[in-house]
C-alpha positions as CSV (number, residue, x, y, z in Angstrom):
1,M,111.4,101.8,56.7
2,K,111.8,105.5,56.2
3,Q,115.0,105.5,58.2
4,L,116.4,102.7,56.1
5,L,115.4,104.5,53.0
6,T,117.3,107.7,54.0
7,I,120.4,105.6,54.8
8,L,120.3,104.0,51.4
9,I,119.7,107.3,49.6
10,G,122.7,108.9,51.5
11,A,124.9,105.9,50.6
12,A,123.8,106.0,46.9
13,L,124.5,109.7,46.6
14,G,128.0,109.2,48.2
15,I,128.8,106.5,45.5
16,V,127.5,108.8,42.8
17,A,129.8,111.6,44.1
18,L,132.9,109.4,43.7
19,A,132.3,109.4,39.9
20,A,130.9,112.9,39.5
21,P,132.8,115.8,38.0
22,E,134.9,117.7,40.5
23,G,132.8,120.8,40.0
24,I,129.6,119.3,41.3
25,R,131.1,116.6,43.6
26,E,131.1,118.8,46.6
27,Y,127.4,119.6,46.2
28,I,126.5,115.9,45.8
29,Y,128.5,115.1,48.9
30,A,126.6,117.8,50.7
31,A,123.3,116.3,49.5
32,A,124.4,112.9,50.7
33,C,125.3,114.1,54.1
34,L,122.1,116.0,54.4
35,A,120.1,112.9,53.5
36,A,122.1,110.9,56.1
37,A,121.6,113.5,58.7
38,L,118.0,114.4,58.0
39,T,116.3,112.0,60.4
40,C,119.0,112.7,63.0
41,L,118.1,116.4,62.8
42,L,114.4,115.7,63.0
43,S,114.7,113.3,65.9
44,G,117.1,115.6,67.6
45,A,114.7,118.6,67.2
46,K,111.8,116.6,68.6
47,R,113.9,115.5,71.6
48,A,115.1,119.1,72.1
49,L,111.5,120.3,72.2
50,K,111.0,117.8,75.0
51,G,114.0,119.0,76.9
52,D,116.4,116.2,75.9
53,I,118.9,118.3,73.9
54,V,121.9,115.9,74.1
55,N,121.7,112.4,72.5
56,D,123.8,110.3,70.2
57,E,122.1,111.4,67.0
58,F,122.4,115.1,67.9
59,I,126.1,114.7,68.8
60,A,126.9,112.7,65.7
61,V,125.5,115.5,63.4
62,I,127.4,118.3,65.3
63,V,130.7,116.3,65.2
64,C,130.4,115.5,61.5
65,A,129.5,119.1,60.7
66,A,132.5,120.3,62.6
67,A,134.7,117.8,60.8
68,W,133.4,119.0,57.5
69,I,134.1,122.6,58.3
70,L,137.7,121.7,59.5
71,G,138.4,120.0,56.2
72,A,138.0,116.4,57.0
73,H,137.7,114.0,54.0
74,R,134.2,114.2,52.7
75,W,133.7,110.5,52.4
76,S,134.9,110.0,56.0
77,V,132.3,112.4,57.2
78,L,129.5,110.8,55.1
79,A,130.6,107.3,56.3
80,A,130.5,108.4,59.9
81,L,126.9,109.8,59.4
82,L,125.8,106.6,57.7
83,V,127.3,104.4,60.4
84,A,125.7,106.5,63.1
85,R,122.3,106.3,61.5
86,T,122.7,102.5,60.8
87,V,123.7,101.9,64.4
88,Q,120.8,103.9,65.7
89,L,118.4,101.9,63.5
90,A,120.0,98.7,64.7
91,A,119.6,99.8,68.3
92,E,115.9,100.6,67.8
93,L,115.4,97.1,66.2
94,A,117.3,95.6,69.1
95,S,115.0,97.4,71.5
96,K,112.0,95.8,69.9
97,Y,113.7,92.4,69.8
98,F,114.7,92.6,73.4
99,D,111.3,93.9,74.5
100,S,111.3,93.8,78.3
101,G,107.6,94.7,78.6
102,P,104.9,92.8,80.5
103,T,104.3,90.3,77.7
104,H,102.9,87.7,80.1
105,L,100.2,90.2,81.1
106,L,99.5,91.0,77.5
107,S,98.7,87.3,77.0
108,L,96.0,87.5,79.7
109,V,94.0,90.1,77.7
110,P,92.0,88.2,75.0
111,E,92.4,89.2,71.3
112,K,88.6,89.5,71.0
113,P,87.4,92.3,73.4
114,I,84.8,91.4,76.0
115,A,82.5,94.3,76.9
116,S,81.3,95.0,80.4
117,G,78.0,93.2,81.1
118,T,78.7,90.4,78.6
119,T,78.0,86.9,79.8
120,F,80.4,84.2,78.5
121,S,81.2,80.6,79.3
122,V,84.7,79.3,80.2
123,R,85.4,75.6,79.6
124,P,88.1,73.6,81.5
125,G,91.6,74.5,80.3
126,E,90.6,78.0,79.1
127,R,91.5,81.3,80.7
128,I,88.9,83.7,82.0
129,G,89.0,86.7,79.7
130,A,87.6,89.5,81.9
131,D,87.1,90.4,85.5
132,G,83.6,89.4,86.6
133,I,81.2,87.3,88.7
134,V,80.4,83.6,88.3
135,R,76.8,83.3,87.5
136,D,76.6,79.5,87.1
137,G,78.8,76.6,87.9
138,D,81.4,75.5,90.4
139,T,85.1,74.8,89.5
140,M,88.7,75.0,90.5
141,V,90.9,77.7,89.1
142,S,94.6,78.4,89.0
143,T,96.0,81.9,89.6
144,L,99.5,81.0,88.5
145,M,99.6,83.2,85.4
146,L,98.6,86.3,87.3
147,N,100.3,86.1,90.7
148,G,102.8,83.2,90.6
149,S,100.9,81.2,93.1
150,T,100.8,77.4,92.5
151,T,97.8,76.9,94.8
152,T,94.4,76.4,93.3
153,R,91.1,77.9,94.4
154,H,87.5,76.6,94.5
155,I,85.2,79.1,92.8
156,H,81.4,79.0,93.5
157,R,78.5,80.8,92.0
158,G,78.6,84.5,93.0
159,D,82.4,84.6,93.5
160,K,84.6,87.2,91.9
161,V,87.0,86.1,89.2
162,V,89.9,87.9,87.4
163,A,91.0,87.8,83.8
164,G,94.0,85.4,83.7
165,F,92.6,82.8,86.1
166,T,92.7,79.3,84.4
167,N,89.6,77.2,84.6
168,L,90.6,73.7,85.7
169,S,87.7,71.4,86.2
170,A,84.2,72.4,85.0
171,T,82.4,74.8,82.6
172,I,81.3,78.1,84.3
173,V,79.3,81.1,83.2
174,V,80.8,84.5,84.0
175,E,79.3,88.0,83.8
176,A,82.0,90.6,83.0
177,Q,82.0,93.4,85.5
178,A,84.5,95.4,83.5
179,G,85.7,95.2,79.9
180,S,88.7,93.1,79.0
181,G,90.7,96.2,78.3
182,D,90.0,97.4,81.9
183,S,90.8,94.1,83.6
184,L,93.2,93.8,86.5
185,A,95.9,92.4,84.1
186,A,95.3,95.3,81.6
187,R,95.5,97.9,84.3
188,M,98.7,96.4,85.7
189,M,100.2,96.4,82.3
190,K,99.4,100.1,81.8
191,W,100.8,100.9,85.2
192,I,104.1,99.1,84.4
193,N,104.5,101.0,81.0
194,A,103.7,104.3,82.7
195,N,105.9,104.0,85.8
196,S,109.1,102.3,84.7
197,S,111.5,105.2,85.3
198,G,115.1,104.6,86.0
199,G,115.4,106.0,89.5
200,R,118.9,107.1,90.7
201,A,120.6,105.1,87.9
202,E,118.8,107.0,85.2
203,Q,119.6,110.4,86.9
204,A,123.3,109.4,87.0
205,A,123.2,108.5,83.3
206,R,121.6,111.9,82.4
207,V,124.3,113.7,84.4
208,M,127.0,111.8,82.7
209,T,125.4,112.5,79.3
210,F,126.1,116.2,79.9
211,A,129.2,115.9,82.0
212,L,131.4,113.6,79.8
213,P,131.4,115.7,76.7
214,A,131.8,118.9,78.7
215,L,134.8,117.5,80.6
216,L,136.3,116.3,77.4
217,V,136.0,119.8,75.8
218,I,137.4,121.5,78.8
219,A,140.3,119.2,79.2
220,G,141.1,119.4,75.5
221,A,140.9,123.2,75.5
222,I,143.3,123.4,78.5
223,A,145.8,121.0,77.0
224,L,145.7,122.7,73.6
225,S,146.1,126.1,75.1
226,L,149.1,125.1,77.2
227,R,150.7,123.4,74.2
228,M,150.2,126.3,71.8
229,A,151.3,128.8,74.5
230,S,154.6,127.0,75.0
231,A,155.3,126.5,71.3
232,E,156.9,129.3,69.2
233,Y,154.9,128.5,66.0
234,A,154.0,131.0,63.4
235,L,150.4,132.0,63.3
236,E,149.8,129.8,60.3
237,L,151.4,126.8,61.9
238,R,149.3,127.4,65.0
239,R,146.2,127.3,62.9
240,E,147.3,124.1,61.2
241,Y,148.1,122.5,64.5
242,L,144.8,123.6,66.0
243,T,142.9,122.1,63.1
244,S,144.8,118.9,63.4
245,A,144.2,118.7,67.1
246,L,140.5,119.3,66.8
247,L,140.1,116.6,64.1
248,S,141.8,114.2,66.4
249,V,139.5,115.1,69.3
250,L,136.2,115.0,67.3
251,P,136.1,111.2,67.2
252,I,136.3,111.1,71.0
253,M,133.2,113.2,71.0
254,L,131.3,110.4,69.4
255,V,132.0,108.1,72.3
256,S,131.7,110.6,75.1
257,S,127.9,110.6,75.4
258,A,126.3,108.4,78.0
259,S,123.0,108.1,76.2
260,P,123.4,104.3,75.8
261,L,122.9,104.2,79.6
262,I,119.8,106.4,79.2
263,N,118.5,103.8,76.7
264,A,119.4,100.8,78.9
265,V,118.7,101.8,82.5
266,P,114.9,102.3,82.3
267,R,114.8,98.9,80.6
268,V,116.3,97.3,83.7
269,Y,113.6,98.7,85.8
270,K,110.8,97.8,83.4
271,A,112.1,94.3,83.1
272,A,112.2,94.0,86.9
273,I,108.8,95.4,87.4
274,S,107.3,93.2,84.7
275,G,109.1,90.1,86.1
276,A,108.0,90.9,89.6
277,T,104.3,90.8,88.6
278,K,104.7,87.2,87.7
279,L,105.5,86.6,91.4
280,G,102.6,88.7,92.6
281,I,104.5,91.9,93.4
282,L,103.7,95.3,91.9
283,F,106.3,98.1,92.4
284,R,104.8,101.6,92.2
285,E,107.9,103.2,90.5
286,G,111.5,102.6,89.8
287,K,112.7,104.7,92.8
288,V,111.3,102.1,95.1
289,F,114.2,99.7,94.1
290,D,116.7,102.3,95.2
291,K,115.0,102.8,98.5
292,L,114.8,99.1,99.2
293,T,118.5,98.6,98.9
294,G,119.2,101.0,101.7
295,I,116.7,99.5,104.2
296,K,118.1,97.7,107.3
297,I,115.0,97.6,109.5
298,A,111.5,96.1,108.8
299,F,108.3,96.6,110.7
300,I,105.6,94.1,109.7
301,E,102.0,93.9,111.0
302,W,101.6,90.3,112.0
303,D,97.8,90.2,111.8
304,G,96.6,90.1,108.3
305,T,100.1,90.4,106.7
306,V,101.9,87.4,108.0
307,T,98.6,85.7,108.7
308,T,95.7,85.2,106.3
309,G,93.2,86.6,108.9
310,E,91.8,83.1,109.4
311,L,92.0,81.0,112.6
312,L,92.3,77.2,112.8
313,V,91.2,75.0,115.6
314,S,94.4,73.4,116.9
315,G,92.9,71.5,119.9
316,V,89.7,70.7,121.7
317,E,90.3,70.0,125.4
318,P,87.1,68.9,127.2
319,E,87.1,68.4,131.0
320,P,86.2,64.9,132.4
321,G,82.6,64.1,131.7
322,V,82.4,66.4,128.6
323,T,82.8,65.1,125.0
324,E,84.6,66.9,122.3
325,P,81.5,67.1,120.0
326,G,79.5,68.5,122.9
327,L,82.1,71.2,123.7
328,L,82.3,72.2,120.0
329,M,78.5,72.3,119.7
330,M,78.2,74.6,122.8
331,S,81.0,76.9,121.5
332,V,79.4,77.2,118.0
333,Y,76.0,78.0,119.3
334,A,77.4,80.6,121.7
335,L,79.4,82.4,119.0
336,S,76.8,82.1,116.3
337,V,75.3,85.4,117.3
338,P,78.4,87.7,117.2
339,G,80.2,85.6,114.6
340,G,83.9,86.4,114.0
341,A,87.1,84.6,113.1
342,E,86.7,82.0,116.0
343,Y,83.2,81.2,114.9
344,E,84.3,80.6,111.3
345,A,87.0,78.3,112.6
346,L,84.6,76.4,114.7
347,R,82.1,76.0,111.9
348,R,84.8,74.3,109.8
349,E,85.1,71.7,112.6
350,Y,81.4,71.5,113.3
351,P,79.4,71.9,110.1
352,E,76.1,70.6,111.4
353,P,72.9,72.8,110.9
354,L,72.1,75.2,113.7
355,D,68.7,75.8,115.2
356,R,69.1,79.4,116.4
357,S,65.7,79.4,118.0
358,V,67.2,77.7,121.1
359,I,69.4,80.7,121.9
360,S,68.2,83.3,124.4
361,D,69.5,85.8,127.0
362,F,72.6,86.7,124.9
363,S,75.0,89.3,126.4
364,E,78.4,90.3,125.0
365,Q,81.3,91.9,126.8
366,P,84.8,92.8,125.7
367,D,86.4,89.4,126.5
368,G,83.5,87.1,126.5
369,I,79.8,86.4,126.3
370,T,77.0,84.8,128.4
371,V,74.1,83.0,126.7
372,T,71.4,80.6,127.5
373,I,71.0,77.6,125.2
374,R,68.0,75.3,125.6
375,G,67.6,76.8,129.1
376,V,71.2,76.0,130.1
377,P,73.4,79.0,131.0
378,I,76.8,79.0,129.2
379,V,79.8,81.3,129.6
380,V,82.4,81.6,126.8
381,G,85.4,83.9,126.8
382,K,89.1,84.5,127.4
383,A,90.9,83.4,130.7
384,S,90.5,86.9,132.1
385,F,86.8,87.0,131.5
386,M,86.4,83.6,133.1
387,A,88.3,84.7,136.1
388,A,86.1,87.8,136.4
389,Q,83.1,85.4,136.5
390,G,84.7,83.4,139.4
391,L,85.5,80.4,137.2
392,S,88.9,78.7,137.4
393,T,90.3,77.4,134.0
394,G,93.5,76.0,135.3
395,D,95.4,78.3,132.9
396,D,96.7,81.4,134.6
397,S,99.2,82.5,132.0
398,G,96.6,84.1,129.7
399,E,98.9,83.7,126.8
400,R,97.0,80.9,125.0
401,N,94.8,81.8,122.1
402,A,91.9,79.9,123.5
403,L,88.2,80.1,124.3
404,Y,87.1,78.8,127.7
405,I,83.7,77.3,128.1
406,A,81.7,76.9,131.3
407,V,78.3,75.2,131.6
408,N,75.9,75.7,134.5
409,G,78.7,77.5,136.5
410,R,81.2,74.7,136.0
411,F,84.3,74.8,133.8
412,A,83.7,72.5,130.8
413,G,86.9,72.8,128.8
414,R,88.7,74.9,126.2
415,V,89.1,75.2,122.4
416,V,92.6,76.3,121.3
417,F,93.1,78.3,118.1
418,T,96.1,78.9,115.9
419,E,96.6,81.5,113.2
420,Q,96.6,80.5,109.5
421,L,100.0,81.8,108.3
422,R,100.5,82.8,104.7
423,E,102.6,80.5,102.7
424,G,106.4,80.9,103.2
425,A,106.0,83.4,105.9
426,A,108.8,82.1,108.2
427,A,111.2,81.5,105.2
428,S,110.6,85.0,104.1
429,F,111.7,86.6,107.3
430,L,114.8,84.4,107.5
431,R,115.8,85.3,104.0
432,M,115.3,89.0,104.8
433,R,117.6,88.7,107.7
434,D,120.2,86.3,106.3
435,L,120.4,87.1,102.6
436,Y,119.3,90.7,102.0
437,G,121.0,92.7,104.7
438,I,118.0,93.4,107.0
439,K,119.3,93.6,110.5
440,R,116.0,93.5,112.4
441,V,112.6,92.2,111.5
442,N,110.1,93.7,114.0
443,F,106.4,92.8,114.3
444,F,103.3,94.6,115.4
445,S,100.6,92.4,116.9
446,E,97.4,93.6,118.5
447,T,97.2,90.6,120.9
448,L,99.5,88.6,123.1
449,F,98.0,85.5,121.6
450,S,99.7,85.7,118.2
451,G,102.4,83.4,117.1
452,A,104.9,86.2,116.5
453,G,106.5,85.9,119.9
454,D,107.0,82.2,119.5
455,W,108.5,82.6,116.1
456,I,110.9,85.3,117.3
457,R,112.1,83.2,120.2
458,A,112.5,80.1,117.9
459,N,114.6,82.0,115.4
460,G,117.2,83.8,117.6
461,R,115.2,86.9,118.3
462,T,115.6,88.5,114.9
463,G,113.7,91.6,116.2
464,K,111.1,92.9,118.6
465,L,107.5,92.1,119.1
466,Y,105.4,95.3,119.8
467,T,101.9,94.6,121.1
468,A,100.8,98.0,119.8
469,S,97.1,97.9,119.4
470,T,96.4,101.6,118.4
471,K,97.4,103.6,115.4
472,A,99.0,106.2,117.5
473,E,101.3,103.7,119.2
474,K,102.4,102.3,115.8
475,I,103.1,105.8,114.5
476,Q,105.2,106.7,117.6
477,I,107.3,103.5,117.3
478,L,107.9,104.0,113.6
479,T,108.9,107.7,114.0
480,N,111.2,107.0,116.8
481,T,113.2,104.4,114.9
482,R,116.5,105.6,113.4
483,G,117.2,105.1,109.7
484,P,115.1,104.1,106.7
485,I,112.6,101.4,107.3
486,L,110.2,99.1,105.5
487,F,106.6,99.2,106.9
488,A,104.4,96.3,105.7
489,G,100.8,96.1,106.7
490,N,97.3,95.0,105.8
491,S,95.1,96.5,108.5
492,R,92.4,99.2,108.0
493,D,94.8,101.8,109.3
494,S,98.0,100.8,107.4
495,G,97.6,103.3,104.7
496,D,97.0,106.2,107.1
497,I,100.0,105.1,109.3
498,A,102.2,105.0,106.2
499,S,101.1,108.5,105.1
500,R,101.7,110.0,108.6
501,T,105.2,108.5,108.7
502,A,106.0,109.2,105.1
503,D,109.0,111.4,106.0
504,K,110.4,108.5,108.1
505,H,109.7,105.2,106.4
506,S,111.3,104.4,103.1
507,V,108.9,101.8,101.6
508,Y,105.3,101.0,102.5
509,L,104.4,97.5,101.4
510,R,100.7,96.5,101.3
511,V,99.4,92.9,101.2
512,T,96.1,92.7,99.4
513,A,93.5,90.0,99.0
514,P,94.9,87.2,96.8
515,A,94.6,88.5,93.2
516,A,90.8,88.6,93.3
517,D,90.7,92.1,94.8
518,L,88.9,93.9,92.0
519,G,89.4,97.2,94.0
520,F,93.1,96.9,93.1
521,S,94.8,100.2,93.7
522,V,98.4,101.3,94.0
523,D,97.7,104.9,94.9
524,T,99.3,104.7,98.4
525,P,101.6,101.7,98.7
526,D,105.1,101.7,97.3
527,V,104.8,97.9,96.8
528,T,101.6,95.9,96.5
529,L,101.6,92.1,97.1
530,F,98.7,90.5,95.3
531,S,100.0,87.1,95.9
532,D,98.8,84.8,98.6
533,S,102.4,84.0,99.7
534,A,104.2,85.9,102.4
535,L,107.4,84.7,100.7
536,R,107.0,87.8,98.5
537,L,108.0,90.0,101.4
538,S,111.6,89.0,101.0
539,D,111.3,88.8,97.2
540,T,110.9,92.5,97.0
541,F,114.4,92.9,98.5
542,R,116.0,90.3,96.2
543,I,114.6,91.9,93.1
544,A,115.8,95.3,94.2
545,R,119.3,93.9,94.7
546,L,119.1,92.3,91.3
547,V,118.3,95.7,89.7
548,R,121.2,97.3,91.5
549,R,123.6,94.5,90.3
550,R,122.4,94.7,86.7
551,N,122.7,98.5,86.7
552,T,126.2,98.3,88.0
553,L,127.1,95.7,85.4
554,T,125.5,97.8,82.6
555,F,127.3,101.0,83.7
556,S,130.6,99.2,84.0
557,A,130.4,97.5,80.6
558,V,129.3,100.7,78.8
559,M,132.0,102.9,80.4
560,L,134.7,100.3,79.7
561,I,133.8,100.2,76.0
562,K,133.9,104.0,75.9
563,I,137.3,104.2,77.7
564,L,138.8,101.6,75.5
565,T,137.4,103.2,72.3
566,A,138.8,106.6,73.4
567,A,142.2,105.1,74.1
568,V,142.3,103.4,70.7
569,V,141.3,106.5,68.9
570,L,143.9,108.7,70.6
571,T,146.7,106.2,70.0
572,A,145.8,105.0,66.5
573,G,144.0,108.1,65.1
574,L,141.0,106.3,63.7
575,P,138.6,107.9,61.3
576,L,135.2,109.2,62.5
577,W,133.1,106.1,61.5
578,V,135.2,103.6,63.5
579,P,134.4,105.0,67.0
580,A,130.8,105.6,65.9
581,L,130.6,101.9,65.0
582,I,132.3,100.6,68.2
583,D,130.2,102.9,70.4
584,G,127.1,101.8,68.6
585,A,128.0,98.2,69.3
586,G,128.2,99.1,72.9
587,K,124.8,100.7,72.8
588,I,123.2,97.5,71.4
589,A,125.1,95.4,74.0
590,A,123.7,97.7,76.8
591,I,120.2,97.2,75.5
592,A,120.6,93.5,75.4
593,M,122.1,93.4,78.9
594,S,119.4,95.5,80.4
595,S,116.6,93.5,78.8
596,H,117.7,90.0,79.6
597,L,116.8,90.1,83.2
598,T,114.7,87.1,84.4
599,V,113.0,87.1,87.8
600,A,112.7,83.5,88.6
601,D,110.5,82.0,91.3
602,D,113.0,79.9,93.2
603,E,114.0,79.4,96.8
604,V,117.4,81.2,97.0
605,A,118.3,83.5,94.2
606,I,117.1,85.2,91.0
607,A,118.3,83.7,87.7
608,T,119.8,86.2,85.4
609,T,121.0,85.8,81.8
610,I,123.1,88.1,79.7
């Protein structure tokens, strides 16, 4: 409102000056120009104190002041200032209209604050307003608004929930563990607003902001010196020519600044980071996009990253005379003491109550266990362990992810397991290879029993499988690889591996627990996936390439407008306010182009609109 008022005051004073007596007309024009330039000077001074000494407003005031001194028409100078201020105000309004901030996250923070420790009920159809723990009730929830996942989740009493989950089926009572202003969504929103720098594109724009005016002044000075040195003009004629030449060059100064790019480029990154959170991806900073576009090799930890960490029972193969329920029961009882992923998978197949009092003489070794159940000796373990016990399993390859069971010294059968892959895992790797320029997708797996080898063989050997079981082995492999790489992991040592190879790897991508990880932190990873879909591994690359394309388009459009405007001014000799208006239109167009960037959740590409 203040800016609009100063523009109107400057215009009103200019109109008064047209009808004022000649003796005071100059003073009224000066007052009008000062009113029009006042907010420019204040804004420029504030920016200068922060180190940004070159911007559109600053240049406009300098150019207009120089034109005034050189004798340009006073109304032309005032008109240029008024147009520059009006365009700047329009650009600020356009920035608000084309807000590229994380509005979807803002909608997950309730208008009425919820304090930590508050107990509140959530009815079906309502969103949970704060991170907390379910104190009463069971229901199904959707995490779509937070991480882009279309899968639903069953929530029981005692489970953690996150602000933004949508309650689907029954009323629950939640105790807030953190205030709504400190929820996962609120912290992510603050992170986006604080870390949306422009990366290399913004650096290039800042260099151009200084370089373009400087190059113009140097080129103009050289051309003018050569012209005047070759002409045999009288001193007075030379001064007249010099003034005329400078007045012709000044309008070009209004379009030489690259500050529209400084306005637009960070908006591209902010829009991309905000849109990525809808898919369950959080980028640490804008520079990560630049790094991703140069990566050709990816190293991915199969266990916990490609897989969910859970096992499924894919087959129960009893020997003759043994039933499937009997084999399952013996396996469950034997593994009930140590527990683990195999036990959890077996319990899903055999949910009957267990009487642990019948278990005795339990002994655990690296690859198997021996135990007595109801007085019957049972051996359960891998093929190598059974061989060490003198038991033949009929499977000498040792490459099956299976548990072998022997009863009373006789082989009784095997239970075969398969890994639970994250949604879209295979499609993600194929897209990384075929669409986003990744030449090799390599995998780390701690065991030979993983499905990584089978997947690589089935898909044309896209990369290598490293059965590296120690942190030191992984570090050595990563550091010996040439070129920038992506390292994606979810093991206990992933963060330490990334920090030790920080000078080698380009991007460290972390796969967290699906959206309900209240210990959410992005202190170490460059990219954090809080979605339960491995498809987001390749989405990080497609979003980075979208940012690069949009930056290229914005740079090209802005520079084309500047070149055309400069050419028109040089050939037609336009007044100051015309190039100011044309360049201002280019600034608003750049803001619109950089803001309308939509990250869509589809199978092949990202939808973009301009």
